[in-house]
C-alpha positions as CSV (number, residue, x, y, z in Angstrom):
1,M,44.6,57.4,-11.4
2,I,41.3,55.9,-12.1
3,Y,39.9,58.9,-14.0
4,D,42.4,60.9,-16.2
5,R,41.1,62.7,-19.1
6,S,42.8,62.5,-22.4
7,L,42.6,64.6,-25.7
8,P,41.6,61.4,-27.8
9,T,38.6,60.6,-25.4
10,V,37.3,64.3,-25.7
11,M,37.8,64.4,-29.5
12,I,35.9,61.1,-30.2
13,F,33.1,62.1,-27.8
14,F,32.5,65.5,-29.6
15,A,32.8,63.9,-33.0
16,I,30.0,61.3,-32.0
17,V,27.9,64.3,-30.7
18,A,28.5,66.4,-33.7
19,F,27.6,63.6,-36.1
20,T,24.4,62.8,-34.2
21,I,23.3,66.5,-34.3
22,W,24.2,66.7,-38.0
23,L,22.2,63.4,-38.6
24,S,19.1,64.9,-36.8
25,V,19.1,68.0,-38.8
26,Y,19.6,66.3,-42.0
27,L,16.7,63.8,-41.3
28,G,14.5,66.5,-39.9
29,K,13.4,67.3,-43.5
30,R,11.5,64.0,-43.5
31,A,9.5,64.7,-40.3
32,R,7.1,67.3,-41.4
33,T,3.8,65.3,-40.8
34,A,2.6,63.7,-37.6
35,Q,3.0,60.2,-39.4
36,G,6.5,61.1,-40.3
37,Y,7.4,62.7,-36.8
38,F,5.8,59.9,-34.6
39,A,6.3,56.8,-36.7
40,A,9.0,57.7,-39.4
41,G,6.0,57.4,-42.0
42,G,6.0,53.7,-41.6
43,G,8.9,53.2,-44.1
44,V,11.7,52.0,-42.1
45,P,13.4,48.8,-43.6
46,W,12.7,45.8,-41.4
47,F,16.5,45.1,-40.9
48,V,17.2,48.7,-39.9
49,N,14.3,48.6,-37.5
50,G,15.5,45.3,-36.2
51,V,19.0,46.7,-35.3
52,A,17.1,49.8,-34.0
53,F,15.2,47.7,-31.8
54,A,18.6,46.4,-30.2
55,G,19.7,50.0,-30.1
56,D,16.5,51.2,-28.3
57,Y,16.6,48.2,-25.9
58,L,20.2,48.1,-25.1
59,S,20.2,50.9,-23.0
60,A,22.5,52.3,-20.3
61,A,21.0,49.6,-18.0
62,S,22.3,46.9,-20.4
63,F,25.7,48.2,-21.1
64,L,26.7,50.1,-18.0
65,G,24.5,48.5,-15.4
66,I,24.6,44.8,-16.3
67,C,28.4,45.0,-16.8
68,G,28.8,46.8,-13.5
69,M,26.5,44.2,-11.8
70,I,28.6,41.3,-13.3
71,A,31.8,43.0,-12.2
72,F,30.7,43.5,-8.7
73,Y,28.4,40.5,-8.0
74,G,29.2,37.9,-10.8
75,Y,26.7,35.7,-12.4
76,D,23.6,37.5,-10.9
77,G,24.2,40.3,-13.3
78,F,23.9,37.9,-16.1
79,L,20.5,36.7,-14.8
80,Y,19.3,40.2,-15.5
81,S,20.2,39.8,-19.2
82,I,18.4,36.5,-19.3
83,G,15.3,38.1,-18.1
84,Y,15.6,41.0,-20.5
85,L,16.2,38.6,-23.5
86,A,13.5,36.2,-22.5
87,G,10.9,39.1,-22.6
88,W,11.6,39.3,-26.4
89,I,10.0,35.9,-26.8
90,V,6.7,37.4,-25.5
91,A,7.1,40.4,-27.8
92,L,7.7,38.0,-30.9
93,L,5.0,35.5,-30.3
94,V,2.3,37.6,-28.8
95,V,2.4,41.3,-29.7
96,A,4.5,41.9,-32.7
97,E,2.1,41.4,-35.7
98,P,-1.2,42.1,-33.8
99,L,0.1,45.3,-32.5
100,K,1.2,46.5,-35.9
101,R,-2.3,45.6,-37.2
102,L,-4.0,47.5,-34.3
103,G,-2.2,50.6,-33.9
104,K,-1.2,53.8,-35.6
105,Y,1.1,56.1,-33.5
106,T,0.9,55.1,-29.8
107,F,0.4,52.0,-27.6
108,A,-3.1,53.6,-26.6
109,D,-4.1,53.3,-30.3
110,A,-3.7,49.5,-30.1
111,L,-5.8,49.2,-26.8
112,D,-8.4,51.6,-28.1
113,S,-8.7,50.5,-31.6
114,Q,-11.9,48.5,-31.1
115,F,-13.6,50.7,-28.5
116,H,-13.0,54.4,-29.4
117,S,-13.0,55.3,-25.7
118,R,-11.7,58.5,-24.1
119,S,-11.1,56.7,-20.9
120,I,-8.7,54.2,-22.5
121,K,-6.9,57.0,-24.1
122,L,-6.5,58.9,-20.9
123,T,-5.6,56.0,-18.8
124,V,-3.1,54.4,-21.1
125,A,-1.5,58.0,-21.8
126,I,-0.8,58.3,-18.1
127,S,0.5,54.8,-17.7
128,T,2.8,55.4,-20.8
129,L,4.1,58.7,-19.0
130,V,4.7,57.0,-15.7
131,V,6.6,54.0,-17.3
132,S,8.6,56.5,-19.6
133,I,9.7,58.6,-16.9
134,F,10.8,55.7,-14.7
135,Y,12.8,54.4,-17.6
136,L,14.3,57.8,-18.4
137,I,15.8,58.0,-14.8
138,P,18.5,55.2,-15.4
139,Q,19.3,56.6,-18.7
140,M,20.1,60.1,-17.4
141,V,21.9,58.6,-14.4
142,G,24.1,56.6,-16.9
143,A,24.7,59.7,-19.0
144,G,26.0,61.7,-15.8
145,V,28.3,58.7,-14.9
146,L,29.8,58.7,-18.2
147,I,30.3,62.4,-18.8
148,K,32.1,62.8,-15.5
149,P,35.3,60.9,-16.3
150,L,35.1,61.9,-20.0
151,L,35.0,65.7,-19.7
152,G,35.6,66.1,-15.9
153,F,32.1,67.7,-15.4
154,E,30.0,67.1,-12.4
155,H,27.3,64.6,-12.4
156,Y,24.6,67.3,-12.8
157,Q,26.5,69.0,-15.5
158,G,26.7,65.9,-17.5
159,V,23.1,65.1,-17.2
160,I,22.1,68.6,-18.4
161,L,24.4,68.3,-21.3
162,V,22.9,65.0,-22.4
163,G,19.5,66.1,-21.8
164,A,19.9,69.1,-23.9
165,V,21.6,67.1,-26.8
166,V,18.9,64.4,-26.8
167,T,16.0,67.0,-26.7
168,F,17.5,68.6,-29.6
169,I,17.5,65.3,-31.5
170,V,13.8,64.7,-30.9
171,V,12.7,68.3,-31.5
172,T,14.5,68.4,-34.8
173,A,13.6,65.2,-36.5
174,G,11.3,62.9,-34.3
175,M,11.2,59.1,-35.0
176,V,13.2,59.4,-38.2
177,S,16.3,60.6,-36.4
178,T,15.7,58.5,-33.5
179,T,15.6,55.3,-35.6
180,Y,18.7,55.9,-37.4
181,V,20.6,57.1,-34.2
182,Q,19.5,53.8,-32.5
183,F,20.5,51.8,-35.6
184,L,23.8,53.4,-35.5
185,K,24.4,53.0,-31.9
186,G,23.0,49.4,-31.8
187,G,25.4,48.4,-34.4
188,L,28.3,50.1,-32.8
189,L,27.5,48.8,-29.4
190,V,27.6,45.1,-30.5
191,I,30.6,45.5,-32.8
192,F,32.9,47.3,-30.2
193,S,31.6,45.0,-27.3
194,A,32.7,42.1,-29.4
195,V,36.1,43.8,-30.0
196,L,36.5,44.4,-26.2
197,T,35.5,40.7,-25.5
198,V,38.3,39.5,-28.0
199,L,40.8,41.6,-26.2
200,I,39.8,40.4,-22.8
201,L,40.4,36.7,-24.0
202,Q,43.6,37.6,-25.7
203,R,44.8,39.2,-22.6
204,G,43.8,36.2,-20.5
205,L,44.0,36.4,-16.6
206,S,47.0,37.5,-14.4
207,L,47.9,38.1,-10.8
208,P,48.6,41.8,-9.9
209,S,51.9,43.1,-8.5
210,E,52.2,43.1,-4.8
211,S,51.7,46.8,-4.6
212,A,48.5,46.6,-6.5
213,Q,47.1,43.8,-4.5
214,S,46.3,45.8,-1.4
215,L,43.7,44.4,0.8
216,S,43.2,47.5,3.0
217,P,39.6,49.0,3.2
218,Q,38.7,52.2,1.4
219,T,36.5,54.9,2.6
220,L,34.1,57.5,0.9
221,L,32.8,60.3,3.1
222,V,30.1,62.5,1.5
223,T,29.5,65.6,3.7
224,K,26.3,67.2,4.3
225,S,27.2,70.0,1.7
226,G,27.9,67.3,-1.0
227,Q,31.8,67.3,-0.8
228,K,33.4,63.9,-1.3
229,I,36.4,62.8,0.7
230,V,38.3,59.7,-0.5
231,N,40.5,57.8,2.0
232,G,40.6,60.9,4.1
233,L,41.7,63.3,1.4
234,P,39.4,65.9,-0.1
235,Q,38.9,65.4,-3.9
236,G,40.8,68.1,-5.9
237,R,43.9,67.9,-3.8
238,G,46.9,65.9,-4.4
239,A,46.0,63.2,-6.9
240,G,42.4,64.3,-6.9
241,E,40.2,61.5,-7.7
242,G,43.3,59.3,-8.1
243,D,43.0,59.1,-4.2
244,L,40.6,56.3,-5.0
245,R,42.6,53.1,-5.5
246,P,41.5,51.1,-8.4
247,V,40.3,47.5,-7.6
248,G,39.4,44.2,-9.3
249,H,42.1,41.7,-8.9
250,L,42.6,37.9,-8.6
251,K,44.1,36.5,-5.6
252,S,45.3,33.2,-7.1
253,L,45.1,31.3,-10.2
254,P,44.8,27.5,-10.7
255,G,48.1,25.6,-10.2
256,G,49.9,28.6,-8.7
257,A,50.3,30.3,-12.1
258,Q,51.1,34.0,-12.3
259,Q,49.2,34.4,-15.6
260,T,47.4,32.4,-18.2
261,G,48.1,34.0,-21.6
262,P,45.3,34.0,-24.3
263,L,42.2,31.9,-23.4
264,G,39.3,30.6,-25.4
265,P,35.7,31.5,-24.3
266,I,35.2,28.2,-22.4
267,D,38.6,28.1,-20.9
268,Y,38.3,31.7,-19.7
269,L,35.1,30.9,-17.7
270,S,36.8,27.6,-16.3
271,T,39.8,29.4,-15.3
272,I,37.7,32.0,-13.4
273,Q,35.9,29.2,-11.7
274,K,39.1,27.7,-10.3
275,S,40.6,31.0,-9.3
276,E,40.3,33.2,-6.2
277,I,39.0,36.7,-6.5
278,I,39.1,39.7,-4.4
279,V,35.6,41.4,-4.1
280,W,34.5,44.4,-2.1
281,D,31.7,44.7,0.3
282,S,30.3,48.2,1.2
283,K,28.6,49.4,4.3
284,S,27.2,52.9,4.8
285,K,26.3,54.8,7.9
286,K,25.0,58.3,8.8
287,E,27.4,60.4,10.9
288,S,26.2,62.8,13.7
289,D,26.8,65.8,11.4
290,G,24.6,64.6,8.6
291,S,27.4,63.2,6.3
292,T,27.5,59.7,5.1
293,L,30.4,57.4,5.6
294,T,30.9,54.3,3.2
295,T,33.5,51.9,4.0
296,F,34.6,49.4,1.3
297,T,36.0,46.2,2.6
298,P,37.9,43.6,0.5
299,R,37.0,39.9,0.7
300,V,38.5,36.9,-1.0
301,V,36.1,34.3,-2.6
302,D,36.3,31.4,-4.8
303,G,35.7,31.9,-8.5
304,S,33.1,29.1,-8.3
305,E,31.0,31.3,-6.0
306,I,31.2,34.1,-8.4
307,L,29.7,32.1,-11.2
308,R,26.8,30.9,-8.8
309,P,23.6,32.8,-8.6
310,G,22.5,34.5,-5.3
311,N,25.3,37.1,-4.6
312,L,23.3,40.1,-5.5
313,P,20.7,41.2,-2.8
314,A,17.9,41.1,-5.3
315,F,18.7,37.4,-6.1
316,A,19.5,36.4,-2.5
317,G,16.1,34.3,-2.8
318,I,17.8,31.7,-4.9
319,R,19.7,30.4,-1.9
320,S,17.7,31.9,1.0
321,D,15.3,29.6,2.9
322,K,13.0,32.7,3.6
323,L,9.9,32.7,1.6
324,F,9.9,36.5,1.0
325,D,13.4,36.4,-0.4
326,K,12.4,33.7,-2.8
327,L,9.3,35.7,-3.9
328,N,11.3,38.8,-4.4
329,F,13.6,36.9,-6.8
330,I,10.6,35.4,-8.8
331,S,8.9,38.6,-8.9
332,L,11.8,40.3,-10.3
333,M,12.3,37.7,-13.2
334,I,8.4,37.9,-14.0
335,A,8.7,41.5,-14.3
336,L,11.7,41.3,-16.7
337,F,10.1,38.7,-18.7
338,G,6.7,40.6,-19.1
339,G,8.1,44.1,-19.1
340,T,9.7,44.1,-22.4
341,A,6.4,43.6,-24.5
342,S,4.9,46.2,-22.3
343,L,7.4,49.2,-22.7
344,P,5.9,52.0,-24.6
345,H,9.1,53.1,-26.5
346,I,9.5,49.5,-27.7
347,L,5.9,49.1,-28.8
348,I,5.8,52.2,-31.0
349,R,8.7,51.0,-33.0
350,Y,6.3,48.4,-34.5
351,Y,4.5,51.3,-36.2
352,T,7.7,52.4,-38.1
353,V,7.6,49.4,-40.6
354,K,5.2,48.9,-43.4
355,D,3.4,45.6,-42.4
356,Q,3.0,42.9,-40.1
357,A,5.7,40.7,-41.7
358,A,8.2,43.4,-41.4
359,A,7.3,43.7,-37.6
360,R,7.9,40.1,-37.1
361,K,11.2,40.1,-39.1
362,S,12.5,43.2,-37.3
363,T,11.8,41.5,-33.9
364,I,13.9,38.5,-35.0
365,V,16.7,40.6,-35.9
366,G,16.5,42.6,-32.7
367,I,16.5,39.2,-30.6
368,A,19.6,38.0,-32.6
369,C,21.5,41.3,-31.9
370,I,20.4,41.5,-28.2
371,G,21.2,38.0,-27.5
372,F,24.7,38.1,-28.9
373,F,25.3,41.3,-27.0
374,Y,24.2,39.8,-23.6
375,V,26.5,36.8,-24.0
376,L,29.2,39.4,-24.5
377,T,28.4,41.2,-21.2
378,L,29.4,38.1,-19.2
379,Y,32.9,38.3,-20.5
380,I,33.1,42.2,-20.2
381,G,31.8,42.1,-16.5
382,L,34.2,39.2,-15.5
383,G,37.0,41.0,-17.5
384,A,36.3,44.2,-15.4
385,M,36.2,42.2,-12.1
386,T,39.7,41.0,-12.7
387,S,41.1,44.1,-14.6
388,G,42.5,46.1,-11.7
389,A,40.7,49.2,-13.0
390,L,37.4,49.2,-11.2
391,D,36.0,52.2,-9.2
392,V,34.7,50.6,-6.0
393,T,32.3,53.5,-5.6
394,N,30.7,53.3,-8.9
395,S,29.6,50.0,-10.6
396,N,28.2,51.8,-13.7
397,M,31.8,52.6,-14.8
398,A,33.0,49.0,-14.9
399,A,32.9,48.6,-18.8
400,P,34.5,52.0,-19.7
401,L,37.3,51.6,-17.1
402,L,38.0,48.1,-18.4
403,A,38.5,49.6,-21.9
404,K,40.7,52.1,-20.3
405,S,42.8,49.4,-18.9
406,F,43.8,48.5,-22.4
407,N,44.3,52.0,-23.9
408,D,42.8,55.5,-23.9
409,W,41.5,55.2,-27.5
410,L,39.5,52.2,-26.7
411,F,38.2,53.9,-23.5
412,A,37.1,56.9,-25.8
413,I,35.4,54.7,-28.3
414,I,33.5,52.5,-25.7
415,S,32.5,55.5,-23.7
416,A,31.4,57.4,-26.9
417,V,29.4,54.3,-27.9
418,A,27.8,54.2,-24.5
419,F,26.9,57.8,-24.8
420,T,25.1,57.0,-28.1
421,T,23.4,54.3,-26.2
422,V,21.9,56.8,-23.8
423,L,20.8,59.2,-26.7
424,G,19.1,56.5,-28.6
425,T,17.1,55.2,-25.6
426,V,16.2,58.7,-24.3
427,S,15.1,59.8,-27.6
428,G,12.8,56.9,-28.0
429,L,11.3,57.5,-24.5
430,I,10.8,61.2,-25.2
431,I,9.0,60.4,-28.5
432,A,6.8,58.0,-26.9
433,S,5.9,60.5,-24.2
434,A,5.3,63.4,-26.6
435,G,3.2,61.1,-28.9
436,T,1.1,59.9,-26.0
437,V,0.4,63.4,-24.8
438,V,-0.5,64.8,-28.2
439,H,-2.4,61.9,-29.5
440,D,-4.0,60.3,-26.3
441,L,-3.8,62.6,-23.3
442,V,-5.2,65.7,-24.6
443,P,-8.2,64.1,-26.4
444,G,-8.7,62.0,-23.3
445,L,-8.8,65.0,-20.9
446,F,-10.5,67.7,-23.1
447,N,-12.6,65.5,-25.6
448,T,-10.8,67.4,-28.4
449,S,-8.1,66.3,-30.9
450,I,-5.1,68.3,-32.0
451,P,-5.1,68.8,-35.8
452,D,-2.4,66.9,-37.6
453,S,-1.0,70.2,-38.8
454,S,-0.3,71.2,-35.2
455,K,0.7,67.7,-33.6
456,V,4.4,68.0,-34.5
457,R,4.7,71.7,-33.0
458,V,3.0,70.6,-29.8
459,A,4.9,67.4,-29.7
460,R,8.1,69.3,-29.9
461,I,7.1,71.5,-27.0
462,I,6.2,68.5,-24.9
463,S,9.6,66.9,-25.8
464,V,11.3,70.0,-24.1
465,V,9.1,69.5,-21.0
466,V,9.8,65.8,-20.7
467,G,13.5,66.4,-21.3
468,A,13.5,68.9,-18.6
469,I,11.9,66.4,-16.1
470,A,14.4,63.6,-17.1
471,I,17.3,66.0,-16.3
472,V,15.9,66.7,-12.8
473,L,15.4,63.0,-12.0
474,G,18.8,61.9,-13.4
475,I,20.4,64.4,-11.1
476,I,18.2,63.2,-8.0
477,F,19.0,59.4,-8.4
478,E,22.7,59.8,-9.1
479,N,23.9,56.9,-6.8
480,L,21.6,54.1,-7.8
481,N,22.8,51.2,-10.2
482,V,21.0,52.0,-13.5
483,S,20.0,48.3,-14.2
484,Y,18.4,48.3,-10.8
485,L,16.4,51.3,-11.6
486,V,15.1,49.8,-14.9
487,G,13.7,46.9,-12.8
488,W,11.3,49.6,-11.4
489,A,10.2,50.5,-15.0
490,F,9.8,46.9,-16.1
491,S,7.7,46.2,-13.0
492,I,5.3,49.1,-13.6
493,A,5.0,48.3,-17.4
494,A,4.3,44.7,-17.0
495,S,1.8,45.4,-14.2
496,A,0.0,48.3,-16.0
497,N,0.2,47.3,-19.7
498,L,0.7,43.6,-20.0
499,P,-2.7,42.4,-18.7
500,A,-4.6,44.7,-20.9
501,L,-2.6,43.9,-24.1
502,V,-2.7,40.1,-23.7
503,M,-6.3,40.0,-22.9
504,L,-7.4,42.3,-25.6
505,L,-5.7,40.2,-28.0
506,F,-6.7,36.7,-26.8
507,W,-10.1,37.2,-24.9
508,K,-13.1,38.4,-27.0
509,R,-14.9,39.3,-23.7
510,T,-12.5,42.1,-22.7
511,T,-14.3,45.4,-22.4
512,S,-13.1,49.0,-22.3
513,Q,-13.9,49.3,-18.6
514,G,-11.8,46.2,-17.9
515,I,-8.8,47.6,-19.8
516,V,-9.1,51.0,-17.9
517,A,-9.5,49.3,-14.5
518,A,-6.6,46.9,-15.2
519,V,-4.2,49.7,-16.2
520,L,-5.0,51.9,-13.3
521,V,-4.9,49.2,-10.7
522,G,-1.6,47.7,-12.1
523,M,0.1,51.0,-12.5
524,I,-0.9,52.5,-9.0
525,S,-0.4,49.2,-7.1
526,S,3.1,48.5,-8.7
527,L,4.0,52.2,-8.1
528,G,2.8,52.3,-4.6
529,W,4.6,49.0,-3.8
530,I,7.9,50.3,-5.1
531,L,7.7,53.5,-3.2
532,L,6.9,51.5,0.0
533,S,9.7,48.8,-0.4
534,G,12.7,48.2,1.7
535,D,15.1,49.1,-1.2
536,T,13.3,52.4,-1.6
537,Y,13.4,53.1,2.0
538,K,17.2,52.5,2.1
539,S,18.4,54.0,-1.3
540,V,16.0,57.0,-1.6
541,Y,14.6,57.9,1.7
542,G,17.6,56.9,3.9
543,I,15.2,55.0,6.2
544,A,15.9,51.6,7.8
545,P,14.6,49.0,5.3
546,E,13.3,46.8,8.0
547,T,10.7,49.5,8.7
548,S,9.2,49.2,5.1
549,I,5.5,48.4,4.8
550,V,5.6,45.7,2.1
551,P,7.4,42.5,2.8
552,F,9.6,42.4,-0.2
553,S,10.8,44.9,-2.8
554,Q,9.8,43.6,-6.2
555,P,6.0,43.8,-7.1
556,G,5.4,41.9,-10.2
557,I,4.4,38.6,-8.6
558,V,1.6,40.4,-6.8
559,T,0.7,43.4,-9.1
560,I,0.7,41.6,-12.6
561,P,-1.9,38.8,-11.5
562,V,-3.9,41.6,-9.7
563,G,-4.1,43.4,-13.1
564,F,-5.3,40.3,-14.9
565,A,-7.9,39.5,-12.2
566,V,-9.2,43.1,-12.1
567,L,-9.6,43.1,-15.9
568,I,-11.5,39.7,-16.0
569,I,-13.8,40.8,-13.1
570,V,-14.7,44.2,-14.4
571,S,-15.1,42.9,-18.0
572,L,-17.5,40.3,-16.9
573,L,-19.5,43.0,-14.9
574,T,-19.7,45.3,-17.8
575,P,-21.2,45.3,-21.4
576,N,-19.0,44.2,-24.3
577,R,-19.2,47.2,-26.8
578,R,-16.4,46.8,-29.2
579,A,-16.7,49.0,-32.2
580,V,-15.4,46.3,-34.5
């Protein structure tokens, strides 16, 4: 069976949760003031902050989504990693030190530092909330995906459990606890991903037994009431979820070999390139009774095809002759490149260190950890593709199920580490959301500020509200790949925040009106484009993607330049009234 709970898995999971909660309670003593709650008092060591950067950034999308994309589509999933990593160059060279100099608690602090404008506070607060909510969705989806095989819960039960735990973490200790949870999970994620990669290389590649090498299609019927029927059998009867056959096999190895034995990193990729691999295509259709029938059909492809870009629909533009397909690919890569330096929960981490030099050093440490991890995802994804343990219906479980193919203990550890990945990222997002409401939204809306003595209490209430919203959205978007969902957040962040931040730092003619206009136009245009795209029509609305209003799904190539253009035009038409 693909999913089979074990006592070690459950024990390690609850041990990680218990330790995280204890750490939050212990560190909560250091979060009595607003500065301590929102920015850890600015006293986090630069190395700890750097690893915490990695812990914050290496979210469910990085570990679950990218590994799953590589396992199902090959090299294209790795292109997501390249885009994510490239964005850190912008963060290092453009925003790290200036942002530390300009800000105090939130991203709006930086943009408003020279204007003292209510409009900037309000507009950037709304943008921060929208980006944070969109980034929360894939984290909560990933949480539900993990909890289901670990504890046997339904997806919604897992999302509720994770939402409750992470909200407790934030309410208890704020940024202090969040930083050390992220430091812990960032370090664990890199270490155990390296261990898993070593095991993949030591095991090498081998052909499956004849019984495992079945090429017959599989079906998943989801009834109108939500019941899932796998290969004609209702789940919960017979073998339960074991009715779903694990996939992920090689069809042939070079030279007719049955297995390779241990391989080096270069030899592993070379052998994959010369092999034949069984991949699975899916096709869904609506039945007359309102149910959805998805058929998964196997297909044999050359390994060289797997290691070429262009298999994933989002990257079809690399090979396509159609202009809109090419624009869609370029647009996605622009959003990934520019989105990193625009994510609110990443930007606020610069306020947790003492000075600009520490901000720069912590960014370099973060880049090193993140880059090393992304190299590992290529091997983890390809290892999952050939492990014979994949769930054909759920790409997000590729890495944990690969670990399970070795032993239950490794599955337990990898799943628990992935769970802490969700905890760390979600807690950072909730902190960013609570901080912007207390520090920016309320003053912008009501022209009044909350006293420092009350900010922590109000922020804790807001954290509970944001946590509840995240739970609801995590349940609604259950079936979408988490890395694909993160692409939405990156597009909105880059469109709304990047033009304002870059122009404020490098163009002295920037005005407060220009910043407000750029943020609003970038946010609304990117959000509207996403909601009207073919991907959203298909995956969210259940409508034929051909009927979508916009010509391609990724908005960045249009909405980011529009944000820059609007800022320049409005700034030229309005007086420059910088306060400093």
